[in-house]
DSSP file (Angstrom, degrees, kcal/mol; ACC not computed):
  #  RESIDUE AA STRUCTURE BP1 BP2  ACC     N-H-->O    O-->H-N    N-H-->O    O-->H-N    TCO  KAPPA ALPHA  PHI   PSI    X-CA   Y-CA   Z-CA
    1    1 A M              0   0    0      0, 0.0     5,-0.0     0, 0.0     6,-0.0   0.000 360.0 360.0 360.0 150.2    6.8    2.9   12.6
    2    2 A P        +     0   0    0      0, 0.0     2,-0.2     0, 0.0     5,-0.2  -0.303 360.0 162.0 -62.8 146.4    3.7    1.3   14.0
    3    3 A S  B >   -A    6   0A   0      3,-2.6     3,-0.8     0, 0.0     0, 0.0  -0.756  59.3 -71.2-143.8-168.4    1.5    3.3   16.4
    4    4 A E  T 3  S+     0   0    0      1,-0.2    33,-0.1    -2,-0.2     3,-0.1   0.800 135.9  37.6 -63.1 -27.1   -2.0    3.1   17.7
    5    5 A S  T 3  S+     0   0    0      1,-0.1    32,-1.6    31,-0.1    33,-0.9   0.410 119.4  49.6-104.4   1.3   -3.3    4.2   14.3
    6    6 A C  E <   +AB   3  36A   0     -3,-0.8    -3,-2.6    30,-0.2     2,-0.3  -0.994  59.3 163.5-142.5 130.8   -0.8    2.3   12.2
    7    7 A S  E     + B   0  35A   0     28,-2.3    28,-3.2    -2,-0.4     2,-0.3  -0.997   4.1 171.9-147.2 145.6    0.2   -1.3   12.3
    8    8 A A  E     - B   0  34A   0     -2,-0.3    26,-0.2    26,-0.3    -2,-0.0  -0.973  29.6-123.0-153.7 138.8    2.0   -3.7   10.0
    9    9 A A     >  -     0   0    0     24,-1.4     4,-2.0    -2,-0.3     5,-0.2  -0.291  50.1 -87.7 -70.4 166.0    3.4   -7.2   10.3
   10   10 A P  H  > S+     0   0    0      0, 0.0     4,-2.9     0, 0.0     5,-0.3   0.837 123.0  57.0 -50.3 -43.3    7.1   -7.6    9.5
   11   11 A P  H  > S+     0   0    0      0, 0.0     4,-2.6     0, 0.0     5,-0.2   0.942 110.3  42.9 -58.8 -46.9    6.7   -8.2    5.7
   12   12 A P  H  > S+     0   0    0      0, 0.0     4,-3.1     0, 0.0     5,-0.2   0.904 115.3  50.7 -64.1 -36.6    4.9   -4.8    5.1
   13   13 A L  H  X S+     0   0    0     -4,-2.0     4,-2.7     2,-0.2     5,-0.2   0.926 112.1  46.5 -64.3 -42.2    7.3   -3.1    7.4
   14   14 A A  H  X S+     0   0    0     -4,-2.9     4,-2.2    -5,-0.2    -1,-0.2   0.912 115.2  46.5 -64.8 -42.0   10.3   -4.6    5.6
   15   15 A S  H  X S+     0   0    0     -4,-2.6     4,-2.4    -5,-0.3    -2,-0.2   0.918 113.7  48.4 -66.4 -43.1    8.8   -3.7    2.2
   16   16 A G  H  X S+     0   0    0     -4,-3.1     4,-2.3     2,-0.2    -2,-0.2   0.909 112.2  48.4 -63.3 -43.0    7.9   -0.2    3.4
   17   17 A A  H  X S+     0   0    0     -4,-2.7     4,-1.9    -5,-0.2     6,-0.3   0.903 111.2  51.0 -63.8 -40.9   11.4    0.4    4.8
   18   18 A A  H  X>S+     0   0    0     -4,-2.2     5,-2.0    -5,-0.2     4,-1.1   0.913 109.6  50.6 -62.2 -42.6   13.0   -0.9    1.6
   19   19 A A  H  <5S+     0   0    0     -4,-2.4     3,-0.5     1,-0.2    -2,-0.2   0.918 111.1  47.9 -61.8 -44.2   10.8    1.5   -0.5
   20   20 A Q  H  <5S+     0   0    0     -4,-2.3    -1,-0.2     1,-0.2    -2,-0.2   0.832 118.5  40.4 -66.1 -32.4   11.8    4.5    1.6
   21   21 A E  H  <5S-     0   0    0     -4,-1.9    -1,-0.2    -5,-0.2    -2,-0.2   0.500 108.2-120.6 -95.0  -5.3   15.5    3.6    1.4
   22   22 A G  T  <5 +     0   0    0     -4,-1.1    -3,-0.2    -3,-0.5    -4,-0.1   0.723  66.6 140.9  71.8  20.6   15.4    2.6   -2.3
   23   23 A A      < -     0   0    0     -5,-2.0    -1,-0.2    -6,-0.3    -2,-0.1  -0.490  63.3 -81.2 -91.2 163.0   16.6   -0.9   -1.3
   24   24 A P        -     0   0    0      0, 0.0    -1,-0.1     0, 0.0    -3,-0.0  -0.379  49.1-123.2 -61.2 141.1   15.5   -4.2   -2.8
   25   25 A T        -     0   0    0      1,-0.1   -10,-0.1    -7,-0.1     3,-0.1  -0.585  27.4-102.3 -84.4 148.7   12.2   -5.4   -1.3
   26   26 A P        -     0   0    0      0, 0.0    -1,-0.1     0, 0.0     2,-0.1  -0.342  47.9 -91.4 -63.5 151.2   11.9   -8.8    0.3
   27   27 A A        -     0   0    0      1,-0.1     2,-0.8     2,-0.0   -12,-0.0  -0.406  36.5-132.9 -63.0 138.4   10.2  -11.5   -1.8
   28   28 A V        +     0   0    0      1,-0.1    40,-0.2    38,-0.1    -1,-0.1  -0.861  44.4 149.4 -98.4 110.9    6.5  -11.7   -1.2
   29   29 A T        +     0   0    0     -2,-0.8     2,-0.3    38,-0.1    -1,-0.1   0.427  63.3  28.2-119.8  -4.2    5.5  -15.3   -0.7
   30   30 A T  S    S-     0   0    0     35,-0.1     2,-0.4    36,-0.0    -1,-0.1  -0.893  90.0 -84.7-146.9 173.0    2.6  -15.0    1.7
   31   31 A V        +     0   0    0     -2,-0.3     2,-0.3    35,-0.1    35,-0.2  -0.700  43.0 178.8 -86.6 135.8   -0.2  -12.5    2.6
   32   32 A A  E     - C   0  65A   0     33,-2.0    33,-2.5    -2,-0.4     2,-0.4  -0.973  13.2-147.5-134.7 151.4    0.6   -9.7    5.0
   33   33 A V  E     + C   0  64A   0     -2,-0.3   -24,-1.4    31,-0.2     2,-0.3  -0.956  15.3 175.8-125.9 136.3   -1.6   -6.9    6.3
   34   34 A G  E     -BC   8  63A   0     29,-2.4    29,-3.1    -2,-0.4     2,-0.4  -0.961  12.5-160.6-129.5 152.0   -0.8   -3.4    7.4
   35   35 A Y  E     -BC   7  62A   0    -28,-3.2   -28,-2.3    -2,-0.3     2,-0.4  -0.996  20.4-171.5-140.6 147.3   -3.3   -0.7    8.4
   36   36 A W  E >   +BC   6  61A   0     25,-3.0    25,-1.6    -2,-0.4     3,-1.0  -0.794  15.7 170.2-130.6  84.2   -3.5    3.1    8.7
   37   37 A L  T 3  S+     0   0    0    -32,-1.6   -31,-0.1    -2,-0.4    -1,-0.1   0.614  79.2  47.5 -80.7 -13.0   -6.8    3.8   10.4
   38   38 A Q  T 3  S-     0   0    0    -33,-0.9    -1,-0.3     1,-0.4   -32,-0.1   0.351 113.3-123.2-100.8   3.2   -6.0    7.5   11.0
   39   39 A G    <   -     0   0    0     -3,-1.0    -1,-0.4   -34,-0.3     2,-0.3  -0.267  23.0-128.2  83.5-176.5   -4.9    7.9    7.5
   40   40 A E        -     0   0    0     18,-2.0     3,-0.1    -3,-0.1    -4,-0.0  -0.846  37.0 -57.2-154.5-171.2   -1.5    9.2    6.3
   41   41 A Y        -     0   0    0     -2,-0.3    17,-0.1     1,-0.1    15,-0.1  -0.367  67.4 -83.6 -77.4 158.0   -0.1   11.8    4.0
   42   42 A P        -     0   0    0      0, 0.0     2,-0.3     0, 0.0    15,-0.2  -0.312  51.3-174.1 -62.2 143.2   -0.9   11.9    0.3
   43   43 A L  E     -F   56   0B   0     13,-2.3    13,-3.7    -3,-0.1     2,-0.2  -0.956  29.4-103.0-136.3 153.0    1.2    9.6   -2.0
   44   44 A S  E     -F   55   0B   0      6,-0.5    11,-0.2    -2,-0.3     9,-0.1  -0.563  19.2-145.8 -71.9 140.5    1.5    8.9   -5.7
   45   45 A N  S    S+     0   0    0      9,-3.6    42,-2.3    -2,-0.2    43,-0.5   0.607  92.1  67.9 -77.7 -12.4   -0.3    5.8   -6.8
   46   46 A E  S    S-     0   0    0      8,-0.5    43,-0.4     6,-0.4    -1,-0.1   0.938 115.0 -33.5 -77.7 -50.1    2.5    5.3   -9.4
   47   47 A S        -     0   0    0     40,-0.1     3,-0.5    41,-0.1    -3,-0.3  -0.974  57.7 -98.5-165.4 164.3    5.5    4.5   -7.3
   48   48 A P  S    S+     0   0    0      0, 0.0    -4,-0.1     0, 0.0    -1,-0.1   0.797 123.0  45.0 -62.9 -26.8    7.1    5.3   -3.9
   49   49 A E  S    S+     0   0    0     -3,-0.0   -29,-0.0     2,-0.0   -30,-0.0   0.681  89.6 105.7 -90.0 -18.9    9.4    7.9   -5.5
   50   50 A A        -     0   0    0     -3,-0.5    -6,-0.5     1,-0.1    -3,-0.1  -0.249  46.2-169.7 -67.0 149.1    6.8    9.6   -7.8
   51   51 A E        +     0   0    0     -8,-0.1     2,-0.2     4,-0.0    -1,-0.1   0.263  68.5  22.8-119.3   8.3    5.5   13.1   -6.9
   52   52 A G  S    S+     0   0    0      2,-0.1    -6,-0.4     3,-0.0    -7,-0.2  -0.665  74.9  78.7-149.0-156.4    2.7   13.3   -9.4
   53   53 A G  S    S-     0   0    0     -2,-0.2     2,-0.4    -9,-0.1     0, 0.0  -0.487 100.7  -0.1  79.2-153.5    0.3   11.3  -11.5
   54   54 A V  S    S-     0   0    0     -2,-0.2    -9,-3.6   -10,-0.0    -8,-0.5  -0.577  81.4-150.8 -71.1 124.8   -2.7    9.7   -9.9
   55   55 A M  E     -F   44   0B   0     -2,-0.4     2,-0.5   -11,-0.2   -11,-0.2  -0.780  12.7-145.0-104.7 143.4   -2.6   10.6   -6.2
   56   56 A F  E     -F   43   0B   0    -13,-3.7   -13,-2.3    -2,-0.4    30,-0.0  -0.917  16.8-144.0 -99.1 129.0   -3.9    8.7   -3.2
   57   57 A D        -     0   0    0     -2,-0.5    -1,-0.1   -15,-0.2   -17,-0.1   0.459  38.3-105.7 -80.7  -0.6   -5.1   11.2   -0.6
   58   58 A G        +     0   0    0      1,-0.2   -18,-2.0   -17,-0.1     3,-0.1   0.565  57.6 168.3  90.4   7.7   -4.1    9.3    2.5
   59   59 A T        -     0   0    0    -20,-0.2    -1,-0.2     1,-0.1   -20,-0.2  -0.154  52.9 -80.0 -48.8 146.2   -7.6    8.1    3.5
   60   60 A P  S    S+     0   0    0      0, 0.0    39,-2.6     0, 0.0     2,-0.3  -0.242  72.3 158.6 -50.3 139.1   -7.6    5.5    6.2
   61   61 A H  E     -CD  36  98A   0    -25,-1.6   -25,-3.0    37,-0.3     2,-0.4  -0.973  44.0-121.7-158.7 166.8   -6.8    2.1    4.6
   62   62 A I  E     -CD  35  97A   0     35,-2.8    35,-2.5    -2,-0.3     2,-0.5  -0.959  25.1-151.6-113.9 137.4   -5.6   -1.4    4.8
   63   63 A A  E     -CD  34  96A   0    -29,-3.1   -29,-2.4    -2,-0.4     2,-0.6  -0.953   5.1-160.1-112.8 127.4   -2.7   -2.5    2.7
   64   64 A L  E     -CD  33  95A   0     31,-3.2    31,-2.7    -2,-0.5     2,-0.8  -0.924   3.5-158.1-109.5 115.0   -2.4   -6.1    1.6
   65   65 A L  E     +C   32   0A   0    -33,-2.5   -33,-2.0    -2,-0.6    29,-0.1  -0.837  31.0 161.1 -91.4 112.2    1.0   -7.3    0.6
   66   66 A V        -     0   0    0     -2,-0.8   -35,-0.1    27,-0.3   -38,-0.1  -0.911  45.5 -85.7-133.2 155.6    0.3  -10.3   -1.6
   67   67 A P    >>  -     0   0    0      0, 0.0     3,-1.6     0, 0.0     4,-0.6  -0.259  47.5-108.2 -58.0 151.3    2.1  -12.4   -4.2
   68   68 A E  G >4 S+     0   0    0      1,-0.3     3,-1.3   -40,-0.2     4,-0.5   0.844 116.2  58.3 -52.7 -42.2    1.9  -11.0   -7.7
   69   69 A E  G 34 S+     0   0    0      1,-0.3     3,-0.4     2,-0.2    -1,-0.3   0.758 101.3  57.7 -65.0 -22.3   -0.4  -13.7   -9.0
   70   70 A M  G <4 S+     0   0    0     -3,-1.6    -1,-0.3     1,-0.2    -2,-0.2   0.660 110.7  41.6 -80.8 -16.3   -3.0  -12.9   -6.3
   71   71 A R  S X< S+     0   0    0     -3,-1.3     3,-1.3    -4,-0.6    -1,-0.2   0.328  81.5 105.9-110.9   7.6   -3.3   -9.3   -7.4
   72   72 A A  T 3  S+     0   0    0     -4,-0.5    -1,-0.1    -3,-0.4    -2,-0.1   0.833  85.9  39.5 -58.6 -37.3   -3.4   -9.8  -11.2
   73   73 A A  T 3  S+     0   0    0     -4,-0.2    -1,-0.3    -3,-0.1    -2,-0.1   0.375  90.9 108.8 -96.3   4.6   -7.1   -9.2  -11.7
   74   74 A V  S <  S-     0   0    0     -3,-1.3    11,-0.2     1,-0.1    10,-0.1  -0.647  76.9-107.8 -84.0 135.8   -7.3   -6.3   -9.2
   75   75 A P        -     0   0    0      0, 0.0    10,-2.8     0, 0.0    -1,-0.1  -0.099  19.0-143.4 -56.1 161.2   -7.9   -2.8  -10.7
   76   76 A T  S    S+     0   0    0      8,-0.3    12,-0.2    19,-0.1    11,-0.1   0.294  73.2  68.8-115.3   9.1   -4.9   -0.4  -10.7
   77   77 A T    >   -     0   0    0      6,-0.1     3,-0.5     9,-0.1     4,-0.1  -0.973  68.3-140.8-128.2 147.2   -6.6    3.0  -10.0
   78   78 A P  G >  S+     0   0    0      0, 0.0     3,-1.1     0, 0.0    -1,-0.0   0.393  74.6 103.0 -82.5   4.2   -8.4    4.2   -6.9
   79   79 A S  G 3  S+     0   0    0      1,-0.2     5,-0.0     2,-0.1     0, 0.0   0.761  75.3  52.6 -65.0 -28.1  -11.2    6.0   -8.8
   80   80 A S  G <  S-     0   0    0     -3,-0.5    -1,-0.2     2,-0.1     4,-0.0   0.674 102.2-123.3 -83.9 -15.0  -13.9    3.4   -8.3
   81   81 A G  S <  S+     0   0    0     -3,-1.1    17,-0.3     1,-0.4    -2,-0.1   0.310  76.8 115.9  87.3  -9.8  -13.6    3.2   -4.5
   82   82 A A  S    S-     0   0    0      1,-0.2    -1,-0.4    15,-0.1    -2,-0.1  -0.410  83.2 -73.0 -82.0 165.6  -13.0   -0.6   -4.8
   83   83 A P        -     0   0    0      0, 0.0     2,-0.3     0, 0.0    14,-0.2  -0.256  60.8-179.2 -54.8 148.7   -9.7   -2.2   -3.7
   84   84 A W  E     -E   96   0A   0     12,-1.5    12,-3.5   -10,-0.1     2,-0.6  -0.962  32.2-100.8-147.9 163.2   -6.9   -1.4   -6.2
   85   85 A V  E     -E   95   0A   0    -10,-2.8     3,-0.4    -2,-0.3     2,-0.4  -0.787  34.4-157.7 -89.7 123.4   -3.2   -2.2   -6.7
   86   86 A M  E    S+E   94   0A   0      8,-3.0     8,-1.8    -2,-0.6   -40,-0.1  -0.804  75.8  12.3 -99.1 143.2   -0.9    0.7   -5.6
   87   87 A W  S >  S+     0   0    0    -42,-2.3     3,-1.7    -2,-0.4     5,-0.3   0.881  80.7 177.3  59.9  42.4    2.6    1.0   -7.1
   88   88 A K  T 3   +     0   0    0    -43,-0.5     5,-0.2    -3,-0.4    -2,-0.1   0.817  68.7  43.5 -47.0 -52.0    1.7   -1.7   -9.7
   89   89 A D  T 3  S+     0   0    0    -43,-0.4    -1,-0.3     3,-0.1    -2,-0.1   0.010 103.1  81.3 -93.3  30.5    4.9   -1.8  -11.7
   90   90 A T  S X  S-     0   0    0     -3,-1.7     3,-1.3     1,-0.0   -43,-0.0  -0.849  88.9-112.3-126.1 164.6    7.3   -1.8   -8.8
   91   91 A P  T 3  S+     0   0    0      0, 0.0    -3,-0.1     0, 0.0   -72,-0.1   0.547 115.0  64.6 -71.7  -3.6    8.5   -4.5   -6.4
   92   92 A Y  T 3  S+     0   0    0     -5,-0.3    -4,-0.1     2,-0.1    -6,-0.1   0.226  72.0 143.6-101.7  12.6    6.5   -2.6   -3.7
   93   93 A A    <   +     0   0    0     -3,-1.3     2,-0.3    -6,-0.2   -27,-0.3  -0.218  19.9 162.2 -57.3 140.1    3.1   -3.3   -5.3
   94   94 A H  E     - E   0  86A   0     -8,-1.8    -8,-3.0   -29,-0.1     2,-0.5  -0.978  40.5-102.3-155.3 160.4    0.3   -3.9   -2.8
   95   95 A V  E     -DE  64  85A   0    -31,-2.7   -31,-3.2    -2,-0.3     2,-0.4  -0.764  31.9-151.1 -92.1 130.3   -3.6   -4.0   -2.7
   96   96 A M  E     -DE  63  84A   0    -12,-3.5   -12,-1.5    -2,-0.5     2,-0.4  -0.850  11.7-174.0-102.5 135.0   -5.2   -0.9   -1.0
   97   97 A V  E     -D   62   0A   0    -35,-2.5   -35,-2.8    -2,-0.4     2,-0.1  -0.979  21.5-133.9-129.0 116.9   -8.6   -1.2    0.7
   98   98 A L  E     -D   61   0A   0     -2,-0.4   -37,-0.3   -17,-0.3   -39,-0.0  -0.389  12.5-151.8 -71.3 147.3  -10.2    2.0    1.9
   99   99 A V        -     0   0    0    -39,-2.6    -1,-0.0   -63,-0.1    -2,-0.0  -0.983  23.2-115.5-119.2 125.5  -11.7    2.1    5.5
  100  100 A P        -     0   0    0      0, 0.0     2,-0.2     0, 0.0   -39,-0.0  -0.312  33.1-112.5 -60.0 140.6  -14.6    4.5    6.1
  101  101 A R        -     0   0    0      1,-0.1     2,-0.2   -41,-0.1   -63,-0.1  -0.482  30.9-114.9 -70.3 142.9  -13.8    7.2    8.6
  102  102 A R              0   0    0     -2,-0.2    -1,-0.1     1,-0.1     0, 0.0  -0.559 360.0 360.0 -75.8 144.0  -15.6    7.0   11.9
  103  103 A R              0   0    0     -2,-0.2    -1,-0.1     0, 0.0    -2,-0.0   0.399 360.0 360.0-105.2 360.0  -18.0    9.8   12.5
């Protein structure tokens, strides 16, 4: 749920809830933004259900839920530090953008 360190418009919330429940995700027809500025727990970059593979460490980030054609040229691994597509081959795919931690 959204809090002071996490916020998401209805499409990301619906998609996130669907991923957690294993339900079909709503169709993505527009851009939606969610953010986790305090970070979150580590997740697999592969899919919402995966427990291994390339891991995302939970660093503070912005998640962009965009139609598939808008993320086609975006890298799919977080190794470069540039934005990347998380959960690429799932209906929950979204673009991740890291946010530097405040010091």
